[in-house]
NURO-298370 format. One line per field, with one value per residue (C-alpha): x, y, z; residue in three letters. Coordinates in pm, 1 decimal, always signed. Layout:
N
c1	[X/...]
c2	[Y/...]
c3	[Z/...]
residuo	[Ala/...]
//
This chain:
221
c1	[-1514.5/-1260.1/-903.1/-624.9/-526.0/-881.8/-938.0/-626.8/-755.5/-1079.5/-977.0/-696.9/-609.6/-711.5/-972.8/-1328.8/-1574.2/-1949.3/-2134.8/-2441.2/-2537.8/-2428.8/-2621.6/-2554.4/-2790.9/-2545.8/-2229.7/-1970.4/-1676.6/-1355.5/-1189.2/-945.8/-667.2/-591.1/-629.5/-419.4/-548.9/-330.2/-486.5/-837.9/-751.0/-630.3/-967.0/-1147.5/-930.1/-1005.4/-1381.3/-1451.3/-1828.1/-1784.4/-1963.4/-1924.2/-1835.7/-1514.4/-1460.9/-1193.7/-1231.9/-982.1/-822.1/-1152.8/-1265.9/-1639.1/-1779.4/-2132.0/-2300.7/-2504.7/-2810.5/-3177.7/-3438.0/-3579.7/-3232.2/-3170.0/-3503.5/-3417.5/-3067.9/-3202.9/-3474.0/-3222.9/-2983.8/-3264.3/-3389.2/-3039.7/-2964.2/-3282.7/-3203.6/-2839.7/-2940.4/-3104.0/-2860.8/-2521.7/-2324.2/-2218.4/-2267.1/-2449.6/-2318.3/-2363.9/-2147.0/-1940.2/-1686.0/-1383.6/-1385.8/-1065.6/-1117.0/-815.3/-511.5/-567.4/-943.1/-1184.0/-1563.2/-1825.4/-2144.5/-2452.9/-2522.5/-2300.7/-2251.7/-1913.1/-1816.6/-1844.4/-1586.8/-1404.0/-1563.4/-1466.8/-1422.7/-1095.6/-1149.0/-922.8/-1076.5/-1093.7/-1081.7/-1271.8/-1147.7/-1416.9/-1790.9/-2080.1/-2327.1/-2302.4/-2603.6/-2638.0/-2950.3/-2937.4/-3089.0/-3093.8/-2778.7/-2584.3/-2668.2/-2337.6/-2121.8/-2340.6/-2422.5/-2132.5/-1835.0/-1928.2/-2111.7/-1806.3/-1581.0/-1777.7/-1807.7/-1434.1/-1368.7/-1608.3/-1859.0/-2139.6/-2422.0/-2456.3/-2794.7/-2890.2/-3206.8/-3394.9/-3653.3/-3797.0/-3850.5/-3929.4/-3703.3/-3404.6/-3128.9/-2932.2/-2589.8/-2360.7/-2012.5/-2157.9/-2415.7/-2325.8/-2659.7/-2836.7/-3165.5/-3439.6/-3684.6/-4018.0/-4204.9/-3945.5/-3575.7/-3424.7/-3076.4/-2938.5/-2575.5/-2345.4/-2388.5/-2740.3/-3009.9/-3287.9/-3297.6/-3397.7/-3691.2/-3791.4/-4138.7/-4046.5/-4384.8/-4411.4/-4049.4/-4107.2/-4435.8/-4272.4/-3965.5/-4162.3/-4425.0/-4721.5/-5051.2/-5137.6/-5366.7/-5731.2/-5694.6]
c2	[+5828.5/+6096.0/+6030.2/+6020.3/+6383.4/+6509.1/+6284.3/+6413.2/+6767.3/+6679.2/+6461.0/+6387.8/+6035.7/+5979.1/+5767.4/+5842.4/+5935.7/+5969.5/+5984.3/+6168.3/+6502.2/+6815.2/+7137.9/+7501.1/+7564.6/+7816.2/+7967.3/+8073.8/+8240.0/+8229.0/+8546.6/+8628.2/+8468.0/+8371.7/+7996.2/+7765.3/+7461.0/+7222.9/+7353.1/+7303.0/+6952.7/+6876.6/+6991.3/+6765.7/+6466.6/+6523.1/+6517.6/+6154.1/+6204.4/+6498.1/+6740.9/+7027.8/+7107.2/+7302.1/+7506.8/+7757.0/+8055.2/+8342.4/+8245.4/+8247.9/+7936.4/+7866.1/+7625.0/+7486.0/+7237.4/+6928.7/+6968.1/+6969.8/+6744.3/+7001.1/+7060.2/+6688.5/+6644.3/+6924.8/+6791.9/+6438.8/+6560.6/+6757.5/+6463.9/+6233.9/+6489.0/+6532.4/+6159.0/+6087.9/+6366.0/+6264.0/+5902.8/+6017.4/+6301.9/+6157.7/+6481.7/+6451.1/+6279.7/+6412.9/+6376.2/+6529.2/+6642.9/+6586.4/+6588.6/+6812.8/+7045.3/+7240.8/+7474.7/+7688.9/+7670.3/+7717.6/+7669.7/+7394.2/+7389.9/+7121.7/+7216.2/+7032.6/+6895.1/+6912.6/+6779.5/+6689.6/+6590.0/+6217.2/+6004.8/+5712.0/+5369.0/+5171.4/+5447.3/+5451.6/+5364.6/+5638.2/+5979.1/+6239.9/+6583.1/+6697.8/+7002.1/+7078.1/+7139.2/+7171.9/+7277.8/+7361.4/+7387.2/+7506.9/+7478.1/+7766.3/+7888.0/+8254.6/+8210.8/+8048.4/+8319.3/+8504.2/+8203.0/+8080.2/+8416.2/+8646.3/+8408.0/+8117.5/+8302.3/+8503.1/+8202.6/+7984.5/+8269.3/+8338.0/+7966.2/+7952.8/+7710.2/+7738.1/+7761.4/+7803.3/+7759.9/+7881.0/+7716.5/+7922.7/+7701.3/+7987.6/+8223.1/+7930.9/+8057.2/+7938.0/+8190.4/+8108.3/+8263.3/+8236.9/+8379.8/+8618.4/+8781.8/+9011.0/+8957.1/+8626.5/+8545.0/+8483.0/+8213.0/+8119.8/+7920.0/+7698.1/+7661.0/+7522.6/+7378.4/+7299.6/+7187.6/+7179.0/+6855.1/+6777.0/+6735.1/+6859.7/+7075.6/+6986.2/+7188.5/+7178.6/+7289.4/+7494.2/+7514.4/+7134.2/+7093.8/+7295.4/+7119.9/+6779.1/+6875.9/+7038.0/+6762.3/+6984.0/+6883.9/+6984.7/+7293.4/+7198.4/+6845.6]
c3	[-2177.5/-2084.8/-2195.0/-1936.6/-1988.2/-1942.8/-1642.9/-1465.5/-1510.1/-1334.5/-1043.6/-801.4/-695.0/-333.5/-151.7/-258.1/+17.4/-41.8/+289.0/+420.6/+266.8/+448.9/+492.5/+553.2/+842.9/+986.4/+842.5/+1097.4/+921.1/+1121.2/+993.9/+1276.9/+1072.6/+715.3/+696.9/+481.9/+299.6/+499.5/+821.9/+689.3/+575.0/+927.4/+1066.0/+819.7/+904.7/+1274.1/+1201.0/+1104.0/+1069.9/+828.4/+1056.7/+1096.8/+739.0/+676.7/+360.6/+258.3/+24.5/+1.7/+329.9/+517.2/+699.7/+669.5/+927.5/+906.0/+1141.4/+1065.4/+841.0/+930.6/+771.1/+526.5/+388.1/+347.8/+170.4/-72.1/-143.9/-192.0/-431.1/-637.2/-664.8/-780.9/-1035.0/-1175.3/-1183.1/-1379.3/-1624.3/-1669.0/-1725.9/-2049.5/-2121.6/-2018.3/-2016.0/-1652.1/-1316.8/-1008.4/-653.4/-308.9/-19.1/+180.2/-100.0/-158.7/-459.1/-528.9/-822.9/-737.2/-512.7/-140.3/-168.8/-75.6/-110.2/-61.4/-248.0/-127.0/-475.0/-781.6/-1133.9/-1282.4/-1636.8/-1717.0/-1536.7/-1698.2/-1707.2/-1510.6/-1254.3/-1058.8/-692.9/-556.2/-613.9/-342.0/-503.8/-811.0/-1000.7/-1254.0/-1212.6/-1453.4/-1182.8/-811.4/-578.8/-219.9/-4.7/+242.2/+565.6/+670.6/+878.0/+591.6/+339.3/+367.6/+286.9/+2.2/-153.7/-69.2/-70.3/-296.0/-571.4/-689.2/-625.1/-867.1/-1119.2/-1134.6/-1176.0/-1472.5/-1323.6/-1583.5/-1326.9/-952.0/-783.7/-437.0/-303.9/-43.5/+125.9/+332.0/+36.3/-198.7/-472.2/-670.8/-742.8/-1057.5/-1119.9/-1422.2/-1484.8/-1744.1/-1514.5/-1226.1/-1049.0/-985.4/-1154.5/-897.6/-1009.9/-853.1/-1120.5/-1286.7/-1349.9/-1670.0/-1706.1/-2052.0/-2020.0/-2320.3/-2515.7/-2393.8/-2658.0/-2430.3/-2117.9/-1765.2/-1631.8/-1264.4/-1154.3/-847.5/-665.9/-694.1/-583.1/-266.2/-189.8/-223.9/-20.2/+260.2/+270.1/+182.1/+25.1/-330.6/-322.8/-365.2/-235.4]
residuo	[Met/Ala/Asn/Asp/Arg/Thr/Phe/Arg/Ala/Ile/Val/Ala/Asp/Glu/Pro/Leu/His/Phe/Leu/Ala/Glu/Ala/Glu/Gln/Thr/Met/Ala/Met/Pro/Ala/Ile/Ala/Lys/Arg/Trp/Arg/Leu/Glu/Glu/Val/Arg/Ala/Leu/Ile/Glu/Ala/Ser/Pro/Phe/Tyr/Thr/Pro/Arg/Tyr/Glu/Leu/Ile/Asp/Gly/Glu/Leu/Leu/Val/Thr/Pro/Ala/Pro/Asn/Leu/Asp/His/Gln/Ala/Ala/Ala/Lys/Ala/Leu/Val/Leu/Ile/Leu/Ile/Arg/Tyr/Leu/Asp/Ser/Glu/Pro/Val/Gly/Glu/Ala/Phe/Phe/Ser/Pro/Phe/Asp/Ile/Glu/Leu/Glu/Asn/Glu/Ser/Leu/Val/Gln/Pro/Asp/Val/Phe/Val/Val/Pro/Pro/Leu/Pro/Val/Pro/Arg/Pro/Arg/Lys/Ile/Arg/Gln/Leu/Arg/Lys/Leu/Leu/Leu/Ala/Ile/Glu/Val/Ile/Ser/Pro/Ser/Ser/Ala/Arg/Gly/Asp/Arg/Val/Lys/Lys/Arg/Pro/Tyr/Tyr/Ala/Arg/Asn/Arg/Val/Pro/Glu/Tyr/Trp/Val/Val/Asp/Leu/Asp/Ala/Arg/Val/Phe/Glu/Arg/Ser/Thr/Pro/Ala/Glu/Ala/Arg/Pro/Glu/Val/Leu/Val/Asp/Ser/Ile/Thr/Trp/His/Pro/Val/Gly/Ala/Ala/Arg/Pro/Leu/Thr/Val/Asp/Leu/Pro/Lys/Phe/Phe/Arg/Asp/Val/Leu/Gly/Glu/Ala/Val/Pro/Gly/Glu]
//
């Protein structure tokens, strides 16, 4: 259980919202002006169904519409995989968007799937922003690639998020980034995550993951 000082460094006290997952099927950066966080929050408050999704990085507003079914299946599968793993290796908790993450001032991101350090038990009922991540994951489409790869990858790296995964359903690859590596690692067979404090790693069979997510038959059957 985190002590009060640690907990305050991770969260901010506001109402907690966990609704339907959101996807980046299209990223539409609004770059004609430099946006402020208070303006983006006003857009979010005016969007009661949490779609489109509004995010802010370096003054740029990223707007993405509602997800498609393949994206939702991928996000759901990743959350379930992480929950099962973290049940046996309780080094964090897995959640999904929409949810506000503010790793630095005047920024706001909502990764599709993410893991945070363990929260206190019992959990406070008023949590809106989280300020520390162990893992961030985005499921992309071709039109969302700029926001997820160009804007978010360096954002997570400079904020020392240990790992950032980009899931490309079309190419059937996972791209893993860490603060220590300038280029992402492109993985096609498996991906392994071994967070600090865990006795054993999580390994995901990627061909099986994509078959399950996309509803495909096992080869040879």
